[in-house]
C-alpha positions in Angstrom: -12.0 17.5 -18.1 -15.2 15.8 -19.6 -17.8 14.6 -17.1 -16.5 11.7 -15.1 -17.6 10.0 -11.9 -15.7 10.6 -8.6 -14.2 7.2 -8.9 -13.1 7.7 -12.6 -11.6 11.2 -11.6 -9.7 9.6 -8.8 -8.4 6.9 -11.2 -7.2 9.5 -13.6 -5.5 11.4 -10.9 -3.6 8.3 -9.8 -2.7 7.4 -13.4 -1.2 10.8 -14.2 0.6 10.8 -10.9 2.3 7.4 -11.7 3.1 8.1 -15.2 3.4 11.9 -15.5 1.1 11.9 -18.5 -1.6 14.2 -19.6 -5.3 13.6 -18.3 -6.4 12.9 -21.8 -3.8 10.1 -22.2 -4.9 8.8 -18.7 -8.5 8.7 -19.6 -7.9 6.9 -22.9 -5.9 4.2 -21.3 -8.3 3.8 -18.4 -11.2 3.5 -20.9 -9.4 0.9 -22.8 -9.0 -1.2 -19.6 -12.4 -0.6 -18.2 -11.2 1.9 -15.6 -8.9 -0.7 -14.0 -6.1 1.5 -12.8 -3.5 -1.5 -12.3 -4.2 -2.9 -15.9 -4.1 0.5 -17.4 -0.8 1.5 -15.8 0.7 -2.0 -16.6 -0.2 -1.6 -20.3 1.1 1.9 -20.4 4.5 1.1 -19.2 4.8 -2.2 -21.1 4.1 -0.2 -24.3 6.6 2.4 -23.4 9.3 0.0 -22.3 9.1 -1.7 -25.7 9.9 1.7 -27.5 11.9 3.6 -25.0 15.4 4.8 -26.1 16.3 5.9 -22.7 15.9 2.6 -20.8 19.6 1.9 -20.6 20.5 5.4 -19.5 17.7 5.2 -16.9 19.1 1.8 -15.5 22.6 3.2 -15.2 21.3 6.2 -13.3 19.2 3.9 -10.9 22.3 1.6 -10.4 24.3 4.6 -9.3 21.5 5.8 -7.0 21.2 2.3 -5.5 25.1 2.0 -5.0 25.1 5.3 -3.1 23.0 3.8 -0.2 24.6 0.3 0.1 25.8 -0.6 3.6 28.2 -3.3 2.7 29.2 -3.1 -1.0 31.7 -5.9 -0.9 29.7 -8.6 0.7 26.2 -7.4 -0.2 26.5 -5.5 -3.4 22.8 -5.9 -4.2 21.4 -4.9 -0.9 20.7 -1.7 1.1 20.5 -2.4 4.8 19.0 -0.6 7.7 21.4 2.3 7.8 21.3 2.9 4.0 17.4 2.6 3.9 17.0 5.2 6.7 19.3 7.5 4.8 17.5 6.9 1.6 14.1 7.8 3.2 15.6 10.8 4.9 16.9 12.1 1.6 13.4 11.7 0.2 12.3 14.1 3.1 10.4 11.3 4.9 9.8 10.4 8.4 9.2 6.7 9.5 5.9 7.8 11.2 4.4 8.7 7.8 2.1 5.9 6.2 3.4 6.9 2.8 6.7 5.1 3.7 4.9 1.9 3.9 3.5 2.6 0.3 6.9 3.3 -0.9 8.4 0.3 0.6 5.6 -1.7 -1.0 6.3 -0.2 -4.5 10.0 -1.1 -4.0 9.1 -4.7 -2.9 11.1 -4.3 0.3 11.4 -7.7 1.9 11.6 -6.3 5.4 11.2 -2.8 7.1 15.0 -2.2 7.1 16.1 -3.7 3.7 15.9 -2.9 0.0 17.3 -5.1 -2.9 18.5 -4.2 -6.3 16.0 -6.7 -7.8 12.7 -7.5 -6.1 11.6 -11.1 -5.5 10.5 -12.6 -8.6 7.6 -14.3 -7.0 6.1 -11.0 -5.9 2.5 -10.6 -6.6 2.1 -7.0 -5.9 0.2 -5.3 -8.8 2.5 -2.2 -8.7 5.7 -4.1 -8.7 8.1 -4.2 -11.5 10.9 -6.7 -12.4 13.2 -3.7 -12.8 15.4 -2.2 -10.2 13.8 -1.6 -6.8 14.6 2.0 -6.7 12.7 2.7 -10.0 9.6 3.3 -8.1 7.9 0.6 -10.2 6.3 1.7 -13.4 7.1 5.4 -12.6 9.4 7.5 -14.5 11.5 8.5 -11.5 15.2 7.6 -11.7 16.6 10.5 -9.6 15.7 11.5 -6.0 14.2 14.8 -7.4 11.8 12.8 -9.6 11.0 10.4 -6.9 10.2 13.3 -4.4 7.7 14.6 -6.9 6.2 11.2 -7.2 5.8 10.7 -3.5 3.1 13.5 -3.5 1.1 11.3 -5.8 1.5 8.3 -3.6 0.6 10.3 -0.6 -2.8 11.6 -2.2 -3.6 8.2 -3.6 -3.2 6.3 -0.3 -6.4 7.5 1.4 -8.4 7.5 -1.8 -7.8 4.0 -3.2 -9.0 1.4 -0.9 -8.9 -1.2 -3.6 -5.8 0.1 -5.2 -2.6 1.4 -3.7 -4.0 1.2 -0.1 -4.9 -2.4 -0.5 -1.4 -3.3 -1.9 0.3 -1.4 0.9 -2.0 -2.9 3.6 -1.2 -6.5 2.5 2.5 -5.9 2.2 2.8 -4.2 5.5 2.3 -7.6 7.3 5.5 -8.8 5.7 7.4 -5.7 6.5 6.3 -5.9 10.1 7.4 -9.5 10.8 10.5 -10.1 12.6 12.9 -12.9 11.3 11.3 -16.3 12.1 8.0 -15.0 12.9 4.8 -16.2 11.3 2.4 -13.9 13.1 2.6 -10.4 14.5 2.6 -9.6 18.3 -0.6 -7.8 19.0 1.1 -4.6 20.1 3.0 -4.4 16.8 -0.3 -5.1 14.8 -2.0 -2.3 16.7 0.6 0.2 15.8 0.4 -0.5 12.1 -3.4 -0.5 12.2 -3.2 3.0 13.8 -0.8 4.1 11.1 -2.8 2.7 8.1 -6.4 3.1 9.1 -6.3 7.0 10.1 -5.5 10.2 8.4 -3.4 10.9 6.4 -3.9 7.3 5.3 -7.3 5.7 4.8 -9.8 6.7 7.5 -11.7 3.8 9.0 -14.5 5.9 10.3 -18.1 6.3 9.1 -20.9 8.7 10.1 -22.3 6.4 12.9 -19.3 4.2 13.8 -15.8 5.0 15.0 -14.6 1.7 13.5 -10.9 2.0 14.3 -11.5 3.0 18.0 -13.9 0.1 18.3 -11.4 -2.3 16.7 -8.5 -1.3 18.9 -10.7 -1.4 22.0 -12.0 -4.9 21.2 -8.6 -6.3 20.5 -7.0 -4.8 23.7 -9.9 -5.9 25.9 -11.2 -9.1 24.3 -8.6 -10.6 22.0 -5.1 -10.2 23.4 -3.5 -12.7 21.1 -1.2 -12.5 18.1 -2.2 -11.6 14.6 -1.9 -14.1 11.8 -1.6 -13.3 8.1 -5.1 -14.5 7.5 -6.5 -12.4 10.4 -4.6 -9.3 9.1 -5.6 -9.7 5.3 -9.3 -10.5 6.3 -9.4 -7.4 8.5 -8.4 -5.4 5.4 -11.3 -6.8 3.5 -13.6 -6.1 6.4 -12.4 -2.5 6.5 -13.3 -1.9 2.7 -16.7 -3.6 3.1 -17.6 -1.6 6.3 -16.6 1.7 4.4 -18.9 0.8 1.6 -21.9 -0.3 3.9 -21.6 0.6 7.6 -24.9 -1.2 8.4 -23.1 -4.4 7.5 -25.8 -5.7 5.0 -23.0 -7.8 3.6 -22.3 -9.7 6.9 -23.3 -13.3 7.3 -22.6 -15.4 10.3 -22.1 -18.2 7.8 -19.3 -16.5 6.0 -15.7 -17.7 6.2 -14.5 -14.9 8.4 -12.0 -15.4 11.2 -13.5 -15.8 14.7 -12.1 -12.5 15.9 -14.1 -10.7 13.2 -17.3 -12.7 14.1 -16.8 -11.5 17.6 -16.1 -8.0 16.6 -19.4 -7.8 14.8 -21.1 -8.6 18.0 -19.0 -6.1 19.9 -19.9 -3.2 17.4 -23.6 -4.1 17.7 -23.5 -3.9 21.4 -21.6 -0.5 21.2 -24.4 0.7 18.8 -27.1 -0.5 21.1 -29.0 -2.1 18.1 -29.6 -5.5 16.7 -29.1 -7.3 13.4 -27.1 -5.1 11.0 -27.9 -2.0 13.0 
């Protein structure tokens, strides 16, 4: 492979994992889209979808696969419920305690933790989503369980290495997955469980050389916050995580920024823990 930066190498690895193409094809597509992984993958599959002769066959295979897991084919022919979803994940060799499950449910556009639909919501803004069948593993050539199992390895390796890509999409969608019917915010205990799952290995590690960010965050919430977690708080925490990993000294922080109050307070909490002042 020619000389690429670590970020570019990671993008090539993600592209080949999603598309099963050669590294040379991945590099060309990424260069054409300024190394934006999401745009490059989109363009690749849009081009292939326009010329593919196997699309109809693949759709039939996916329909059969989907039908296998339906809980109530007569009344809900386009929905896989809790029991069917659990069987599907088990057949993929997955445990619900694995963070990659959240990535898969994000890819499939699952509306809740225990439900899959044949066609994802048309209003979905997830970058890796496709308007095709949910079990296509969007924009991934995987219409059988065997192919999907091989794809999971790519998702698993991409999750901790793509804070602005797959991880970001998974993190944002997890809030929706975790909500119970009728809820608009998450109970704190529920949010804590998902933060533990998403912000520690084998997912993204929220930890830097001088600061155990996740430990501090969990301690702050359980001792100082003790309230529910809104969608805005959840998403802004994700932004905070990415920035703190880029610069643990918080040179990007401003008290005049439009952060939720809990994060303003958390910055002070971290500074006290560090025993320093300012951005230290």
